[in-house]
A tleap script that builds the chain and sets N, CA, C and O, in Angstrom:
source leaprc.protein.ff14SB
mol = sequence {
  NMET ARG GLY THR PHE SER LYS GLY ARG ILE
  GLU VAL ASP GLN GLU SER TYR PRO ASP GLY
  THR THR VAL ASN PHE VAL VAL VAL PRO LYS
  ASP ASP GLU GLU TYR GLU LEU SER PRO GLU
  GLU GLU ASP ALA LEU GLU GLN SER ILE ALA
  GLU ILE GLU ARG GLY GLU CYS VAL THR ALA
  GLU GLN LEU PHE ALA GLU LEU ARG ALA ILE
  SER LEU ARG ASP ASP CGLY
}
set mol.1.N position { 0.836 3.150 5.059 }
set mol.1.CA position { 1.426 4.339 4.504 }
set mol.1.C position { 0.291 5.140 3.883 }
set mol.1.O position { -0.587 4.581 3.226 }
set mol.2.N position { 0.315 6.415 4.089 }
set mol.2.CA position { -0.731 7.281 3.559 }
set mol.2.C position { -0.056 8.515 2.969 }
set mol.2.O position { 0.970 8.969 3.477 }
set mol.3.N position { -0.622 9.048 1.919 }
set mol.3.CA position { -0.053 10.236 1.310 }
set mol.3.C position { -1.091 11.009 0.525 }
set mol.3.O position { -2.252 10.608 0.437 }
set mol.4.N position { -0.660 12.123 -0.043 }
set mol.4.CA position { -1.534 12.996 -0.806 }
set mol.4.C position { -0.875 13.304 -2.138 }
set mol.4.O position { 0.329 13.554 -2.198 }
set mol.5.N position { -1.660 13.287 -3.207 }
set mol.5.CA position { -1.150 13.639 -4.527 }
set mol.5.C position { -1.131 15.153 -4.634 }
set mol.5.O position { -2.164 15.797 -4.448 }
set mol.6.N position { 0.030 15.735 -4.930 }
set mol.6.CA position { 0.161 17.183 -5.015 }
set mol.6.C position { 1.259 17.534 -6.004 }
set mol.6.O position { 2.369 17.009 -5.922 }
set mol.7.N position { 0.949 18.413 -6.927 }
set mol.7.CA position { 1.939 18.901 -7.893 }
set mol.7.C position { 2.619 17.765 -8.646 }
set mol.7.O position { 3.827 17.799 -8.878 }
set mol.8.N position { 1.834 16.755 -9.028 }
set mol.8.CA position { 2.371 15.657 -9.819 }
set mol.8.C position { 3.132 14.606 -9.038 }
set mol.8.O position { 3.739 13.717 -9.636 }
set mol.9.N position { 3.115 14.685 -7.714 }
set mol.9.CA position { 3.828 13.726 -6.879 }
set mol.9.C position { 2.952 13.271 -5.729 }
set mol.9.O position { 2.008 13.956 -5.337 }
set mol.10.N position { 3.284 12.095 -5.192 }
set mol.10.CA position { 2.607 11.614 -4.001 }
set mol.10.C position { 3.481 11.977 -2.811 }
set mol.10.O position { 4.625 11.532 -2.709 }
set mol.11.N position { 2.937 12.785 -1.914 }
set mol.11.CA position { 3.655 13.182 -0.712 }
set mol.11.C position { 3.216 12.264 0.420 }
set mol.11.O position { 2.042 12.246 0.791 }
set mol.12.N position { 4.163 11.500 0.970 }
set mol.12.CA position { 3.862 10.505 1.989 }
set mol.12.C position { 3.851 11.171 3.353 }
set mol.12.O position { 4.737 11.959 3.683 }
set mol.13.N position { 2.824 10.840 4.150 }
set mol.13.CA position { 2.670 11.411 5.479 }
set mol.13.C position { 3.542 10.693 6.503 }
set mol.13.O position { 3.374 9.491 6.711 }
set mol.14.N position { 4.451 11.387 7.134 }
set mol.14.CA position { 5.199 10.962 8.308 }
set mol.14.C position { 5.916 9.624 8.192 }
set mol.14.O position { 6.183 9.008 9.224 }
set mol.15.N position { 6.231 9.157 7.048 }
set mol.15.CA position { 6.981 7.913 6.910 }
set mol.15.C position { 8.135 8.170 5.949 }
set mol.15.O position { 8.027 8.988 5.035 }
set mol.16.N position { 9.208 7.482 6.159 }
set mol.16.CA position { 10.361 7.604 5.285 }
set mol.16.C position { 10.867 6.208 4.942 }
set mol.16.O position { 11.112 5.391 5.829 }
set mol.17.N position { 11.018 5.950 3.670 }
set mol.17.CA position { 11.517 4.668 3.206 }
set mol.17.C position { 12.678 4.924 2.250 }
set mol.17.O position { 12.768 6.002 1.662 }
set mol.18.N position { 13.553 3.959 2.092 }
set mol.18.CA position { 14.711 4.150 1.220 }
set mol.18.C position { 14.288 4.378 -0.228 }
set mol.18.O position { 13.273 3.850 -0.683 }
set mol.19.N position { 15.080 5.170 -0.939 }
set mol.19.CA position { 14.834 5.358 -2.366 }
set mol.19.C position { 14.774 4.001 -3.041 }
set mol.19.O position { 15.553 3.104 -2.721 }
set mol.20.N position { 13.856 3.857 -3.964 }
set mol.20.CA position { 13.717 2.606 -4.692 }
set mol.20.C position { 12.750 1.629 -4.056 }
set mol.20.O position { 12.487 0.571 -4.629 }
set mol.21.N position { 12.206 1.956 -2.873 }
set mol.21.CA position { 11.233 1.081 -2.234 }
set mol.21.C position { 9.989 1.003 -3.113 }
set mol.21.O position { 9.430 2.034 -3.487 }
set mol.22.N position { 9.553 -0.206 -3.444 }
set mol.22.CA position { 8.370 -0.406 -4.270 }
set mol.22.C position { 7.133 -0.362 -3.400 }
set mol.22.O position { 7.064 -1.023 -2.364 }
set mol.23.N position { 6.154 0.423 -3.826 }
set mol.23.CA position { 4.893 0.512 -3.093 }
set mol.23.C position { 3.739 0.414 -4.082 }
set mol.23.O position { 3.877 0.776 -5.251 }
set mol.24.N position { 2.617 -0.071 -3.609 }
set mol.24.CA position { 1.375 -0.051 -4.367 }
set mol.24.C position { 0.505 1.010 -3.736 }
set mol.24.O position { 0.569 1.224 -2.526 }
set mol.25.N position { -0.307 1.678 -4.535 }
set mol.25.CA position { -1.186 2.665 -3.946 }
set mol.25.C position { -2.580 2.529 -4.518 }
set mol.25.O position { -2.779 2.013 -5.618 }
set mol.26.N position { -3.533 3.003 -3.750 }
set mol.26.CA position { -4.940 2.959 -4.114 }
set mol.26.C position { -5.473 4.377 -4.045 }
set mol.26.O position { -5.228 5.088 -3.070 }
set mol.27.N position { -6.193 4.788 -5.058 }
set mol.27.CA position { -6.816 6.099 -5.037 }
set mol.27.C position { -8.109 5.984 -4.245 }
set mol.27.O position { -8.985 5.184 -4.574 }
set mol.28.N position { -8.215 6.791 -3.202 }
set mol.28.CA position { -9.386 6.765 -2.336 }
set mol.28.C position { -10.222 8.006 -2.637 }
set mol.28.O position { -9.732 9.129 -2.514 }
set mol.29.N position { -11.469 7.810 -3.026 }
set mol.29.CA position { -12.299 8.979 -3.320 }
set mol.29.C position { -12.599 9.766 -2.048 }
set mol.29.O position { -12.569 9.225 -0.942 }
set mol.30.N position { -12.886 11.039 -2.225 }
set mol.30.CA position { -13.290 11.861 -1.092 }
set mol.30.C position { -14.607 11.331 -0.559 }
set mol.30.O position { -15.310 10.587 -1.244 }
set mol.31.N position { -14.939 11.716 0.667 }
set mol.31.CA position { -16.144 11.207 1.325 }
set mol.31.C position { -17.407 11.413 0.510 }
set mol.31.O position { -18.317 10.586 0.563 }
set mol.32.N position { -17.478 12.498 -0.238 }
set mol.32.CA position { -18.705 12.781 -0.988 }
set mol.32.C position { -18.683 12.218 -2.403 }
set mol.32.O position { -19.640 12.411 -3.153 }
set mol.33.N position { -17.610 11.522 -2.783 }
set mol.33.CA position { -17.505 10.934 -4.110 }
set mol.33.C position { -17.864 9.453 -4.055 }
set mol.33.O position { -17.544 8.760 -3.089 }
set mol.34.N position { -18.529 8.982 -5.097 }
set mol.34.CA position { -18.819 7.559 -5.204 }
set mol.34.C position { -17.804 6.930 -6.147 }
set mol.34.O position { -17.307 7.577 -7.068 }
set mol.35.N position { -17.510 5.674 -5.904 }
set mol.35.CA position { -16.570 4.947 -6.760 }
set mol.35.C position { -17.122 3.561 -6.991 }
set mol.35.O position { -17.495 2.864 -6.047 }
set mol.36.N position { -17.171 3.166 -8.236 }
set mol.36.CA position { -17.680 1.840 -8.580 }
set mol.36.C position { -16.558 1.028 -9.203 }
set mol.36.O position { -15.867 1.490 -10.111 }
set mol.37.N position { -16.389 -0.183 -8.706 }
set mol.37.CA position { -15.350 -1.060 -9.238 }
set mol.37.C position { -15.771 -1.634 -10.579 }
set mol.37.O position { -16.946 -1.918 -10.814 }
set mol.38.N position { -14.785 -1.799 -11.455 }
set mol.38.CA position { -15.030 -2.485 -12.720 }
set mol.38.C position { -15.120 -3.980 -12.407 }
set mol.38.O position { -14.714 -4.403 -11.325 }
set mol.39.N position { -15.644 -4.781 -13.330 }
set mol.39.CA position { -15.673 -6.238 -13.094 }
set mol.39.C position { -14.277 -6.810 -12.824 }
set mol.39.O position { -14.129 -7.712 -12.000 }
set mol.40.N position { -13.266 -6.297 -13.505 }
set mol.40.CA position { -11.903 -6.771 -13.294 }
set mol.40.C position { -11.414 -6.412 -11.893 }
set mol.40.O position { -10.753 -7.216 -11.237 }
set mol.41.N position { -11.743 -5.198 -11.436 }
set mol.41.CA position { -11.340 -4.778 -10.095 }
set mol.41.C position { -12.062 -5.598 -9.020 }
set mol.41.O position { -11.475 -5.950 -7.996 }
set mol.42.N position { -13.335 -5.895 -9.265 }
set mol.42.CA position { -14.081 -6.727 -8.324 }
set mol.42.C position { -13.452 -8.119 -8.230 }
set mol.42.O position { -13.303 -8.663 -7.136 }
set mol.43.N position { -13.083 -8.695 -9.381 }
set mol.43.CA position { -12.431 -10.010 -9.392 }
set mol.43.C position { -11.117 -9.974 -8.616 }
set mol.43.O position { -10.836 -10.865 -7.813 }
set mol.44.N position { -10.309 -8.930 -8.863 }
set mol.44.CA position { -9.026 -8.806 -8.171 }
set mol.44.C position { -9.235 -8.667 -6.667 }
set mol.44.O position { -8.490 -9.248 -5.878 }
set mol.45.N position { -10.239 -7.903 -6.273 }
set mol.45.CA position { -10.537 -7.733 -4.850 }
set mol.45.C position { -10.964 -9.054 -4.222 }
set mol.45.O position { -10.509 -9.403 -3.133 }
set mol.46.N position { -11.831 -9.784 -4.903 }
set mol.46.CA position { -12.280 -11.079 -4.393 }
set mol.46.C position { -11.121 -12.064 -4.286 }
set mol.46.O position { -11.046 -12.830 -3.325 }
set mol.47.N position { -10.215 -12.049 -5.268 }
set mol.47.CA position { -9.046 -12.932 -5.215 }
set mol.47.C position { -8.144 -12.560 -4.036 }
set mol.47.O position { -7.612 -13.435 -3.352 }
set mol.48.N position { -7.978 -11.260 -3.808 }
set mol.48.CA position { -7.152 -10.804 -2.692 }
set mol.48.C position { -7.759 -11.215 -1.352 }
set mol.48.O position { -7.043 -11.658 -0.453 }
set mol.49.N position { -9.057 -11.072 -1.221 }
set mol.49.CA position { -9.735 -11.479 0.005 }
set mol.49.C position { -9.558 -12.972 0.241 }
set mol.49.O position { -9.307 -13.402 1.367 }
set mol.50.N position { -9.689 -13.764 -0.823 }
set mol.50.CA position { -9.510 -15.215 -0.702 }
set mol.50.C position { -8.085 -15.551 -0.269 }
set mol.50.O position { -7.891 -16.450 0.550 }
set mol.51.N position { -7.080 -14.843 -0.806 }
set mol.51.CA position { -5.692 -15.069 -0.410 }
set mol.51.C position { -5.504 -14.782 1.078 }
set mol.51.O position { -4.833 -15.535 1.784 }
set mol.52.N position { -6.095 -13.699 1.544 }
set mol.52.CA position { -5.991 -13.348 2.961 }
set mol.52.C position { -6.640 -14.419 3.819 }
set mol.52.O position { -6.088 -14.822 4.842 }
set mol.53.N position { -7.818 -14.880 3.399 }
set mol.53.CA position { -8.516 -15.921 4.159 }
set mol.53.C position { -7.713 -17.217 4.224 }
set mol.53.O position { -7.823 -17.962 5.197 }
set mol.54.N position { -6.892 -17.499 3.183 }
set mol.54.CA position { -6.037 -18.693 3.178 }
set mol.54.C position { -4.725 -18.454 3.917 }
set mol.54.O position { -3.905 -19.363 4.042 }
set mol.55.N position { -4.527 -17.233 4.407 }
set mol.55.CA position { -3.300 -16.912 5.131 }
set mol.55.C position { -2.136 -16.564 4.234 }
set mol.55.O position { -0.993 -16.546 4.689 }
set mol.56.N position { -2.398 -16.287 2.972 }
set mol.56.CA position { -1.342 -15.950 2.013 }
set mol.56.C position { -1.088 -14.451 2.031 }
set mol.56.O position { -1.285 -13.754 1.035 }
set mol.57.N position { -0.645 -13.974 3.188 }
set mol.57.CA position { -0.409 -12.547 3.347 }
set mol.57.C position { 0.554 -12.332 4.506 }
set mol.57.O position { 0.894 -13.273 5.222 }
set mol.58.N position { 0.986 -11.109 4.685 }
set mol.58.CA position { 1.771 -10.734 5.851 }
set mol.58.C position { 0.991 -9.668 6.606 }
set mol.58.O position { 0.207 -8.922 6.019 }
set mol.59.N position { 1.215 -9.606 7.899 }
set mol.59.CA position { 0.570 -8.573 8.691 }
set mol.59.C position { 1.308 -7.255 8.489 }
set mol.59.O position { 2.440 -7.235 8.008 }
set mol.60.N position { 0.668 -6.173 8.854 }
set mol.60.CA position { 1.322 -4.863 8.781 }
set mol.60.C position { 2.566 -4.859 9.658 }
set mol.60.O position { 3.593 -4.287 9.292 }
set mol.61.N position { 2.468 -5.496 10.813 }
set mol.61.CA position { 3.603 -5.574 11.727 }
set mol.61.C position { 4.792 -6.280 11.061 }
set mol.61.O position { 5.932 -5.835 11.189 }
set mol.62.N position { 4.520 -7.379 10.354 }
set mol.62.CA position { 5.584 -8.101 9.651 }
set mol.62.C position { 6.184 -7.240 8.536 }
set mol.62.O position { 7.402 -7.203 8.357 }
set mol.63.N position { 5.329 -6.558 7.801 }
set mol.63.CA position { 5.792 -5.706 6.698 }
set mol.63.C position { 6.691 -4.597 7.213 }
set mol.63.O position { 7.770 -4.367 6.666 }
set mol.64.N position { 6.256 -3.903 8.267 }
set mol.64.CA position { 7.058 -2.801 8.798 }
set mol.64.C position { 8.374 -3.301 9.375 }
set mol.64.O position { 9.396 -2.627 9.242 }
set mol.65.N position { 8.373 -4.460 10.010 }
set mol.65.CA position { 9.615 -5.030 10.527 }
set mol.65.C position { 10.583 -5.311 9.378 }
set mol.65.O position { 11.778 -5.038 9.485 }
set mol.66.N position { 10.064 -5.852 8.289 }
set mol.66.CA position { 10.918 -6.132 7.134 }
set mol.66.C position { 11.457 -4.839 6.519 }
set mol.66.O position { 12.628 -4.769 6.144 }
set mol.67.N position { 10.606 -3.820 6.416 }
set mol.67.CA position { 11.055 -2.543 5.871 }
set mol.67.C position { 12.114 -1.901 6.766 }
set mol.67.O position { 13.086 -1.332 6.269 }
set mol.68.N position { 11.928 -1.990 8.079 }
set mol.68.CA position { 12.932 -1.453 9.002 }
set mol.68.C position { 14.260 -2.188 8.830 }
set mol.68.O position { 15.322 -1.565 8.821 }
set mol.69.N position { 14.199 -3.505 8.693 }
set mol.69.CA position { 15.425 -4.302 8.520 }
set mol.69.C position { 16.135 -3.898 7.238 }
set mol.69.O position { 17.361 -3.794 7.219 }
set mol.70.N position { 15.395 -3.671 6.183 }
set mol.70.CA position { 15.994 -3.236 4.906 }
set mol.70.C position { 16.634 -1.864 5.083 }
set mol.70.O position { 17.752 -1.626 4.625 }
set mol.71.N position { 15.918 -0.968 5.750 }
set mol.71.CA position { 16.433 0.377 5.985 }
set mol.71.C position { 17.721 0.351 6.793 }
set mol.71.O position { 18.685 1.042 6.463 }
set mol.72.N position { 17.732 -0.459 7.868 }
set mol.72.CA position { 18.919 -0.570 8.706 }
set mol.72.C position { 20.085 -1.158 7.929 }
set mol.72.O position { 21.225 -0.717 8.074 }
set mol.73.N position { 19.790 -2.163 7.099 }
set mol.73.CA position { 20.831 -2.809 6.296 }
set mol.73.C position { 21.416 -1.812 5.290 }
set mol.73.O position { 22.631 -1.763 5.095 }
set mol.74.N position { 20.550 -1.019 4.654 }
set mol.74.CA position { 21.010 -0.060 3.656 }
set mol.74.C position { 21.747 1.120 4.286 }
set mol.74.O position { 22.650 1.687 3.671 }
set mol.75.N position { 21.365 1.492 5.508 }
set mol.75.CA position { 22.000 2.604 6.204 }
set mol.75.C position { 23.338 2.198 6.828 }
set mol.75.O position { 24.211 3.037 7.048 }
set mol.76.N position { 23.484 0.900 7.110 }
set mol.76.CA position { 24.647 0.402 7.858 }
set mol.76.C position { 25.874 0.416 7.075 }
set mol.76.O position { 26.930 0.026 7.574 }
savepdb mol mol.pdb
quit
């Protein structure tokens, strides 16, 4: 999912999810901006990478399938 912050809101590009869907977002700097992680952010990133390496994650395909199922269930 990708979006743009505009007028105090995040506008999501070409995707629609049911109201109340919980999402996490990451602020991505523009190409010419530098961003340095804090020690806490570096630790969190390393922990996340380790979880992925242990297989403690879902693929994007699995996530979208689950979101579609929720959407269909809520629309039905």
